[in-house]
C-alpha positions as CSV (number, residue, x, y, z in Angstrom):
1,M,0.0,0.0,0.0
2,Q,1.5,3.3,-1.1
3,R,1.1,6.1,1.5
4,I,1.1,9.8,0.9
5,L,0.8,12.8,3.2
6,V,-1.5,15.7,2.4
7,F,-1.7,19.2,4.0
8,R,-4.6,21.6,4.1
9,L,-5.0,23.3,7.5
10,S,-7.6,25.9,6.6
11,A,-9.8,27.8,5.7
12,M,-13.1,26.0,6.1
13,G,-14.4,26.3,2.5
14,D,-11.0,25.4,1.1
15,V,-10.7,22.3,3.3
16,A,-14.2,21.3,2.2
17,L,-13.2,21.6,-1.5
18,T,-10.5,19.0,-1.0
19,V,-13.1,16.3,-0.3
20,P,-14.1,15.5,-3.8
21,V,-10.4,15.4,-4.8
22,I,-9.4,13.1,-1.9
23,R,-12.4,10.8,-2.7
24,G,-11.5,10.8,-6.3
25,M,-7.8,10.0,-5.6
26,L,-8.7,7.0,-3.4
27,E,-11.3,5.8,-5.9
28,E,-8.8,6.0,-8.8
29,N,-5.9,4.5,-6.9
30,P,-7.0,1.4,-4.8
31,N,-3.4,0.7,-3.6
32,L,-3.1,4.2,-2.0
33,S,-3.8,5.4,1.5
34,I,-3.8,9.1,2.5
35,T,-2.9,10.8,5.8
36,F,-4.5,14.2,5.7
37,V,-3.2,16.9,8.0
38,T,-5.9,19.4,9.0
39,R,-7.9,20.7,12.0
40,P,-10.2,18.5,14.2
41,F,-13.2,20.8,13.5
42,F,-13.2,19.7,9.8
43,A,-13.3,16.0,10.5
44,P,-17.0,15.6,9.6
45,F,-16.2,16.6,6.0
46,F,-14.3,13.3,5.5
47,E,-16.9,11.0,7.0
48,G,-16.9,7.5,5.5
49,I,-13.9,7.9,3.2
50,P,-12.0,4.6,3.1
51,R,-8.2,4.4,3.4
52,L,-8.1,8.0,4.7
53,Q,-6.5,8.8,8.1
54,L,-6.8,12.3,9.6
55,Y,-4.0,13.8,11.6
56,F,-4.6,16.8,13.8
57,P,-1.6,18.9,14.7
58,D,-1.5,20.8,18.0
59,L,-0.8,24.2,16.5
60,K,-1.4,26.1,19.7
61,G,0.8,23.7,21.9
62,R,3.2,21.0,20.9
63,H,3.4,22.1,17.2
64,K,3.4,25.9,17.8
65,G,6.2,28.1,16.3
66,F,9.2,27.1,14.3
67,G,10.4,24.5,16.9
68,G,6.9,23.1,17.0
69,L,6.7,22.7,13.2
70,F,9.9,20.7,13.3
71,R,8.4,18.5,16.0
72,L,5.4,18.1,13.7
73,F,7.7,16.8,11.1
74,L,9.2,14.3,13.5
75,D,5.8,13.3,14.8
76,L,4.6,12.7,11.3
77,R,7.7,10.6,10.5
78,K,6.7,8.3,13.4
79,E,3.4,7.6,11.6
80,G,5.4,5.6,9.1
81,R,7.1,6.2,5.7
82,F,5.4,8.5,3.2
83,E,6.4,8.1,-0.4
84,T,5.0,11.6,-1.3
85,V,4.1,14.8,0.4
86,I,1.3,17.0,-1.2
87,D,0.9,20.6,0.1
88,L,-2.5,21.9,-0.9
89,H,-2.1,24.9,1.4
90,N,1.3,26.5,0.5
91,V,1.6,28.8,3.5
92,L,4.6,29.4,5.8
93,R,3.7,26.5,8.1
94,T,3.3,23.9,5.4
95,K,6.3,25.2,3.5
96,L,8.5,24.7,6.5
97,V,7.2,21.2,7.2
98,R,7.5,20.1,3.6
99,S,11.0,21.5,3.4
100,Y,12.0,19.1,6.2
101,F,10.5,16.2,4.3
102,R,12.3,17.2,1.1
103,A,15.6,17.4,3.0
104,A,14.9,13.9,4.2
105,G,14.5,12.6,0.7
106,T,10.7,12.6,0.3
107,S,9.2,13.8,-3.0
108,V,7.2,17.0,-2.4
109,F,4.7,18.8,-4.5
110,H,2.6,22.0,-3.8
111,I,-0.3,23.9,-5.2
112,D,-0.1,26.7,-7.7
113,K,-2.8,29.1,-6.6
114,G,-2.7,31.1,-9.8
115,R,-2.0,34.4,-8.0
116,E,-0.7,36.1,-11.2
117,E,-3.8,35.2,-13.2
118,K,-6.0,36.5,-10.4
119,K,-4.0,39.7,-10.1
120,E,-4.3,40.2,-13.9
121,L,-8.1,39.7,-13.8
122,L,-8.4,42.1,-10.9
123,K,-6.3,44.7,-12.7
124,T,-8.0,44.5,-16.1
125,K,-11.5,43.6,-15.0
126,E,-11.7,41.4,-18.1
127,I,-13.9,38.6,-16.8
128,K,-12.7,35.1,-17.8
129,Q,-13.3,32.0,-15.8
130,L,-10.1,30.8,-14.1
131,K,-9.5,27.3,-12.9
132,H,-11.5,26.2,-9.9
133,S,-9.7,25.7,-6.6
134,S,-10.6,22.0,-6.5
135,E,-9.1,21.5,-10.0
136,R,-5.9,23.2,-8.8
137,Y,-5.8,20.5,-6.1
138,C,-6.2,17.8,-8.7
139,D,-3.2,19.4,-10.6
140,V,-0.9,18.8,-7.7
141,F,-1.7,15.1,-7.5
142,R,-1.3,14.8,-11.3
143,K,2.1,16.6,-11.1
144,A,3.1,14.0,-8.5
145,G,2.2,11.2,-11.1
146,F,-1.2,10.1,-9.9
147,N,-4.4,9.6,-11.8
148,V,-7.2,11.6,-10.3
149,Q,-10.7,12.7,-11.3
150,M,-12.9,14.5,-8.8
151,S,-15.6,12.4,-7.2
152,P,-19.0,13.7,-8.2
153,V,-21.3,15.5,-5.8
154,P,-22.6,14.7,-3.3
155,A,-19.1,14.4,-2.0
156,I,-19.7,15.3,1.6
157,A,-22.0,13.0,3.6
158,S,-23.0,13.3,7.2
159,S,-22.7,10.4,9.7
160,A,-25.6,8.0,10.1
161,K,-26.0,9.3,13.7
162,A,-26.3,12.9,12.5
163,S,-28.7,12.0,9.7
164,E,-31.0,10.2,12.1
165,K,-30.9,13.1,14.5
166,I,-31.8,15.6,11.8
167,Q,-34.6,13.4,10.5
168,E,-36.1,13.4,14.0
169,Y,-35.5,17.1,14.3
170,L,-37.4,17.9,11.1
171,E,-40.3,15.6,12.0
172,S,-40.6,17.3,15.4
173,Q,-41.1,20.7,13.7
174,K,-44.4,19.3,12.2
175,L,-44.3,21.7,9.2
176,P,-47.3,21.8,7.0
177,E,-47.0,19.7,3.8
178,Q,-45.5,21.5,0.8
179,T,-43.4,23.7,3.0
180,L,-40.2,24.8,1.3
181,K,-37.1,24.2,3.5
182,I,-34.7,27.0,2.7
183,G,-31.2,27.3,4.2
184,F,-29.9,30.8,4.6
185,A,-26.3,31.8,5.5
186,P,-26.3,35.6,5.3
187,F,-22.7,36.1,6.6
188,A,-19.2,35.8,5.3
189,T,-15.7,36.5,6.6
190,H,-15.4,40.0,5.1
191,A,-17.8,42.9,5.1
192,T,-17.7,43.3,1.3
193,K,-19.1,39.8,0.9
194,I,-22.1,40.3,3.2
195,W,-25.4,41.3,1.6
196,G,-26.9,42.6,4.9
197,L,-29.5,41.4,7.4
198,E,-32.1,43.9,6.3
199,N,-31.8,42.6,2.8
200,A,-32.1,39.1,4.2
201,R,-35.2,40.0,6.2
202,Q,-36.9,41.7,3.2
203,L,-36.1,38.7,0.9
204,M,-37.6,36.2,3.4
205,Q,-40.7,38.4,3.7
206,L,-41.1,38.5,-0.1
207,I,-40.8,34.7,-0.3
208,N,-43.3,34.2,2.5
209,E,-45.9,36.5,1.0
210,K,-46.1,34.1,-2.0
211,Y,-44.8,30.7,-0.9
212,Q,-45.0,28.5,2.2
213,A,-41.4,28.4,3.5
214,Q,-39.4,27.7,6.6
215,F,-36.0,29.4,6.8
216,Y,-33.0,27.9,8.6
217,L,-30.3,30.4,9.5
218,F,-26.7,29.2,9.5
219,G,-23.6,31.0,10.7
220,G,-20.7,30.9,13.2
221,G,-19.2,33.0,15.9
222,Q,-21.0,34.7,18.8
223,E,-21.6,38.0,17.1
224,E,-23.2,36.3,14.1
225,I,-25.3,34.1,16.3
226,E,-26.6,37.1,18.3
227,K,-27.6,38.9,15.1
228,L,-29.3,35.8,13.7
229,Q,-31.2,35.4,17.0
230,A,-32.5,38.9,16.7
231,L,-33.7,38.1,13.1
232,S,-35.4,34.9,14.1
233,T,-37.1,36.1,17.4
234,D,-40.9,36.1,17.1
235,N,-40.8,34.7,13.6
236,D,-42.2,31.2,13.5
237,H,-41.1,30.7,9.9
238,I,-37.4,31.2,10.8
239,T,-35.4,28.6,12.6
240,L,-32.0,29.5,14.2
241,V,-29.5,26.8,13.4
242,A,-26.3,28.7,14.2
243,G,-24.9,27.7,17.6
244,Q,-27.5,24.9,18.0
245,M,-25.8,22.0,16.2
246,N,-22.4,20.5,15.6
247,L,-20.9,20.5,12.1
248,S,-21.9,17.0,11.3
249,E,-25.5,17.8,12.1
250,E,-25.4,21.0,10.1
251,I,-24.2,19.1,7.1
252,A,-27.1,16.6,7.5
253,L,-29.6,19.5,7.7
254,I,-28.1,21.3,4.7
255,A,-28.4,18.1,2.7
256,R,-32.2,18.1,3.5
257,M,-32.8,21.7,2.3
258,D,-34.8,22.4,-0.9
259,F,-32.1,24.9,-1.6
260,M,-29.4,26.9,0.2
261,L,-28.9,30.7,-0.1
262,S,-25.5,31.9,0.8
263,M,-22.9,34.5,0.4
264,D,-19.4,33.7,-1.0
265,S,-18.6,31.6,2.0
266,S,-17.8,28.2,3.4
267,N,-21.5,27.5,3.8
268,M,-21.8,27.9,0.0
269,H,-19.2,25.2,-0.6
270,I,-20.6,22.9,2.0
271,A,-24.1,23.1,0.5
272,A,-22.9,22.5,-3.0
273,L,-20.8,19.5,-1.9
274,T,-23.8,17.9,-0.2
275,G,-25.6,18.1,-3.6
276,T,-28.1,20.7,-2.4
277,K,-29.1,23.5,-4.9
278,T,-26.9,26.4,-3.9
279,I,-27.7,30.0,-4.7
280,S,-24.9,32.4,-3.9
281,I,-24.8,36.2,-3.6
282,W,-21.5,37.9,-4.7
283,G,-20.2,41.4,-3.8
284,A,-16.6,42.5,-4.1
285,T,-15.4,39.0,-5.2
286,H,-16.3,37.1,-8.4
287,P,-16.9,33.5,-9.3
288,A,-14.4,33.9,-12.1
289,F,-11.5,33.7,-9.6
290,G,-12.3,30.0,-9.2
291,F,-14.2,29.9,-5.9
292,Y,-17.7,29.3,-7.2
293,A,-20.1,26.7,-5.8
294,L,-18.8,23.5,-7.3
295,G,-21.3,21.7,-9.6
296,Q,-23.8,24.5,-9.6
297,P,-25.1,26.2,-12.7
298,E,-23.5,29.5,-13.5
299,E,-26.8,31.4,-13.2
300,Y,-27.0,30.4,-9.5
301,S,-24.3,32.9,-8.8
302,L,-26.3,36.2,-8.3
303,Q,-24.3,39.4,-8.7
304,T,-24.2,42.9,-9.9
305,P,-22.8,42.5,-13.5
306,A,-19.2,43.8,-13.7
307,D,-20.1,45.9,-16.7
308,E,-22.6,47.8,-14.6
309,L,-20.1,48.8,-11.9
310,A,-16.6,49.6,-13.1
311,C,-14.9,48.8,-9.8
312,R,-16.1,45.2,-9.6
313,P,-14.5,42.9,-8.8
314,C,-12.2,44.8,-6.5
315,S,-10.8,41.9,-4.4
316,V,-9.9,38.2,-4.8
317,F,-10.9,37.4,-1.2
318,G,-13.1,40.4,-0.2
319,N,-10.5,41.6,2.3
320,K,-10.0,45.1,0.8
321,P,-12.1,48.1,1.9
322,C,-14.8,49.4,-0.5
323,I,-14.0,52.7,-2.3
324,H,-17.7,53.7,-1.8
325,E,-19.4,54.9,1.4
326,T,-21.6,51.7,1.2
327,I,-20.9,48.3,-0.4
328,K,-22.3,49.5,-3.8
329,C,-22.2,46.2,-5.6
330,M,-24.4,44.6,-2.8
331,E,-26.6,47.7,-2.6
332,M,-27.5,47.4,-6.3
333,L,-28.5,43.8,-5.8
334,T,-31.9,44.5,-4.1
335,P,-34.1,41.9,-2.4
336,N,-36.6,42.4,-5.3
337,I,-34.0,41.7,-7.9
338,V,-32.9,38.6,-6.0
339,F,-36.4,37.4,-5.5
340,R,-37.3,37.8,-9.2
341,K,-34.2,36.0,-10.2
342,M,-35.0,33.1,-7.9
343,E,-38.4,32.8,-9.4
344,Q,-36.9,32.8,-12.9
345,L,-34.7,29.9,-11.8
346,N,-37.8,27.9,-10.7
347,L,-36.3,27.4,-7.2
348,F,-39.6,27.5,-5.3
349,Q,-40.4,23.8,-5.8
350,I,-40.4,21.1,-3.2
351,R,-37.3,18.9,-3.5
């Protein structure tokens, strides 16, 4: 059995996008096993994948700092001999660890993130679709000499225990028949990728005026949870999910949605990888950079057209301040526009 070591420590959406690639690798190469180095929180993404071992470094303790990263190298060596090291992250931490493996004689390969292509698109505003992040992951394995085709969606599956719990949870809600179950993740890491809670409230109101729907609010972090609590209070048609479930249970619930509405965020990737219809709202960033919801139709990415706003896209990751007083690209994408587009896409049908 050939053994390879793979690194991807963060971020959440990027780790999720490794799943169809890891599945595809193991399906195409039956004599291969993979040890995947990541954070414990992301373990539910890899549920049920054969010949995959997860390794969780202690980045705040034993493996902290330069000395800790060398200890990580030594600890990984104790796991056995790896023929190849694959770095899907290519940050300082993983660069250091892989350099130790290279010095010890192990073949090492790392991702090309296409930074120059992305800079050029950002500079010229000439929109052309760049390679998807998951395809860039595949390229690293191919460079290392492996056959790999991404496993089709659904690529992420919840545990049997989580699925059973969510089935009971939905039954306990006793929703009227023909009620649409709509997942909604209105937050993202950066402000320029957030549509806004008032827009979210208005959109849910527009939908409920015409359709029977129950909304499930997803998010993370105490500040987000508190804002979502305020949005859901005294609204029977809104269910707060954020802070109420573990990741495996959230995955199981997302998989049961009729569709998911999300910003350019990790929830977008998770929903798409469970095989759920995923509608995404884009602000400063753009699907052309290669971060779109995998397997979803292009028209499911809702955005202010770049030719209607000269400054868009203004950032690869959304981490640059907006040049306008308000996030203009999001402001132009009104709840009425989003609602009409969703109707045109025939989304309001029970799954």
